[in-house]
Backbone bond lengths (Angstrom), bond angles and torsions (degrees), N, CA, C in turn:
res aa  C-N    CA-C-N  psi(-1)  N-CA   C-N-CA  omega(-1)  CA-C   N-CA-C  phi
1 M - - - 1.450 - - 1.475 109.56 -
2 T 1.293 117.91 133.49 1.447 123.19 -179.73 1.539 110.83 -100.96
3 N 1.299 116.66 150.78 1.458 121.68 178.27 1.516 111.47 -101.64
4 R 1.333 117.25 23.56 1.470 121.25 -179.01 1.521 110.02 -95.82
5 D 1.302 114.51 150.21 1.484 121.11 177.74 1.541 107.17 -83.18
6 R 1.292 118.35 128.61 1.487 122.56 -179.34 1.504 112.92 -62.08
7 R 1.347 118.90 -34.65 1.447 123.50 178.50 1.516 112.75 -74.12
8 N 1.331 117.23 -29.29 1.423 123.10 -179.08 1.543 108.75 -140.22
9 P 1.323 116.22 90.32 1.472 119.20 -174.13 1.541 115.00 -61.81
10 Q 1.339 118.21 -14.37 1.450 120.10 177.43 1.537 111.87 -81.83
11 K 1.337 116.86 -13.86 1.461 121.22 179.67 1.524 107.23 -81.82
12 I 1.331 116.37 113.05 1.471 121.23 179.25 1.515 108.96 -112.62
13 Y 1.331 113.51 122.51 1.451 117.97 179.63 1.532 109.99 -78.13
14 L 1.320 115.58 149.82 1.460 123.94 -172.14 1.498 114.18 -117.10
15 K 1.310 115.73 156.90 1.453 122.89 166.20 1.526 105.21 -89.67
16 V 1.319 117.30 126.75 1.474 120.03 -178.38 1.539 110.51 -126.80
17 R 1.309 114.85 133.81 1.482 119.30 171.23 1.513 107.18 -101.41
18 A 1.338 115.72 128.36 1.473 119.72 -172.86 1.525 109.66 -144.50
19 D 1.306 115.61 152.78 1.478 121.76 171.18 1.525 107.10 -88.81
20 H 1.295 116.07 136.65 1.476 123.61 173.48 1.527 106.31 -108.94
21 L 1.323 115.35 108.33 1.466 121.27 -173.48 1.527 111.18 -81.60
22 P 1.347 117.93 157.67 1.438 121.78 -179.92 1.518 114.40 -58.88
23 D 1.358 116.90 -26.78 1.479 119.47 -178.82 1.519 112.02 -84.84
24 G 1.354 118.29 3.32 1.459 122.21 176.41 1.523 114.36 100.20
25 R 1.346 117.44 -12.32 1.477 119.43 179.81 1.536 109.94 -70.35
26 I 1.328 114.75 150.06 1.454 121.92 173.82 1.530 107.60 -116.35
27 V 1.328 114.79 130.31 1.472 121.17 -176.89 1.537 107.63 -120.26
28 P 1.357 117.99 102.80 1.424 118.48 178.99 1.555 111.81 -68.89
29 L 1.337 116.54 140.20 1.446 121.48 -176.95 1.534 112.32 -111.27
30 M 1.315 117.03 -38.01 1.462 123.05 -179.28 1.496 111.08 -158.96
31 F 1.323 117.26 162.31 1.466 120.90 179.69 1.502 111.45 -151.62
32 R 1.368 115.74 164.43 1.452 121.38 172.77 1.508 107.59 -155.98
33 A 1.324 113.29 153.32 1.482 121.38 178.69 1.525 106.27 -105.27
34 G 1.293 117.77 119.49 1.448 123.59 -179.03 1.526 111.71 55.06
35 E 1.327 116.93 -122.12 1.458 120.73 -179.49 1.526 112.15 -102.98
36 D 1.336 116.90 15.80 1.453 121.35 178.82 1.543 109.65 -67.10
37 E 1.318 114.29 171.29 1.470 121.35 -179.59 1.547 109.00 -65.91
38 T 1.323 113.92 143.96 1.467 121.04 176.30 1.522 110.23 -70.02
39 V 1.341 115.61 134.54 1.476 123.60 -179.46 1.507 107.57 -110.72
40 R 1.341 114.86 124.46 1.483 120.16 179.56 1.536 108.66 -89.88
41 I 1.318 115.73 135.16 1.474 121.13 176.86 1.519 107.25 -86.13
42 D 1.366 114.81 120.82 1.469 119.56 -178.53 1.521 113.12 -72.77
43 R 1.350 114.88 -39.11 1.492 117.29 -176.17 1.544 107.29 -162.95
44 I 1.346 114.04 144.60 1.461 121.49 172.15 1.528 105.64 -93.85
45 L 1.320 117.00 120.33 1.461 121.64 -176.67 1.529 112.61 -93.79
46 D 1.359 116.64 -30.75 1.474 121.24 -176.54 1.517 108.52 -160.63
47 V 1.332 115.89 149.94 1.461 122.69 174.94 1.510 107.46 -137.48
48 R 1.331 117.06 126.66 1.463 120.39 178.14 1.522 110.28 -159.78
49 E 1.328 115.35 158.75 1.465 121.62 172.99 1.521 106.70 -76.22
50 A 1.339 116.29 125.18 1.473 120.30 -176.43 1.526 109.99 -161.30
51 P 1.352 116.11 151.83 1.443 118.73 174.77 1.534 111.56 -81.21
52 S 1.300 115.48 154.96 1.475 120.48 170.67 1.501 105.63 -91.24
53 L 1.331 117.78 104.63 1.456 122.62 -175.13 1.510 111.54 -69.24
54 K 1.335 117.29 -33.26 1.490 120.74 -177.45 1.508 111.70 -83.71
55 M 1.334 119.58 -36.37 1.438 121.61 -170.01 1.532 113.65 -108.15
56 G 1.335 115.86 -14.44 1.471 118.99 -176.81 1.522 109.54 84.36
57 G 1.297 116.18 149.05 1.448 121.99 -179.46 1.518 111.16 114.97
58 Q 1.281 116.22 162.04 1.461 124.34 -178.53 1.521 107.67 -137.81
59 G 1.308 115.59 135.16 1.477 118.12 179.47 1.520 109.92 178.05
60 T 1.313 114.54 -154.93 1.444 120.97 179.03 1.527 107.51 -89.93
61 R 1.314 114.15 124.74 1.470 121.35 177.91 1.508 110.70 -102.01
62 Y 1.317 116.37 121.75 1.457 122.85 177.67 1.536 105.90 -103.73
63 T 1.310 116.79 119.56 1.441 121.32 170.65 1.532 106.94 -88.56
64 C 1.324 116.15 117.42 1.477 121.05 -171.42 1.522 109.31 -123.12
65 R 1.320 113.66 153.11 1.474 120.52 170.20 1.543 106.90 -103.29
66 V 1.300 114.23 124.27 1.483 121.01 179.55 1.542 107.83 -133.87
67 A 1.297 115.57 116.91 1.484 120.90 179.30 1.524 110.94 50.34
68 G 1.321 116.89 44.98 1.466 122.65 175.50 1.513 114.94 79.89
69 Q 1.326 119.83 1.87 1.457 122.84 179.60 1.521 110.46 -116.82
70 E 1.336 115.54 148.54 1.490 119.85 172.89 1.510 109.96 -89.29
71 I 1.325 114.50 134.53 1.471 121.48 177.08 1.505 108.42 -130.76
72 Y 1.326 115.82 158.74 1.488 121.62 171.57 1.534 107.31 -106.47
73 L 1.313 114.35 122.50 1.447 123.10 175.96 1.539 106.64 -112.55
74 F 1.329 117.18 125.74 1.458 122.20 -175.85 1.506 112.08 -110.19
75 H 1.325 116.30 139.06 1.461 124.78 172.73 1.515 105.07 -113.58
76 D 1.331 115.85 108.07 1.472 120.84 -172.87 1.532 107.66 -129.85
77 R 1.349 115.02 107.72 1.463 121.86 178.43 1.504 112.49 52.96
78 D 1.299 117.97 55.60 1.468 124.69 176.20 1.521 113.73 70.29
79 R 1.328 118.66 11.96 1.473 121.48 176.58 1.515 107.92 -128.50
80 W 1.337 113.97 153.00 1.454 121.58 -175.54 1.536 110.24 -117.71
81 F 1.326 117.76 142.14 1.439 121.61 173.66 1.517 110.86 -151.96
82 L 1.370 116.46 159.18 1.452 122.06 175.27 1.498 109.97 -99.48
83 E 1.335 115.61 146.78 1.432 121.01 169.89 1.542 106.55 -90.68
84 T 1.326 117.49 118.46 1.451 121.84 -174.18 1.520 111.32 -108.84
85 Q 1.290 118.15 167.47 1.467 123.13 -179.01 1.520 110.22 -72.80
């Protein structure tokens, strides 16, 4: 089974470990694609509702710092994906 979106084969869905806070917020802590190495999120820099302009989709966009780089992690209808270059 593949974790790729049929309409956009570059969109790879992720396994995400996150805290679900009592006030309803979701705070992602780490993620991995398939059987790849787990990636720890160093810091959440911003959270907002936004479209993924490169991959398509609408949801909550988390701007995260991972290993010194900023990435966009999206939560779209109970699924997670990264916006890649």
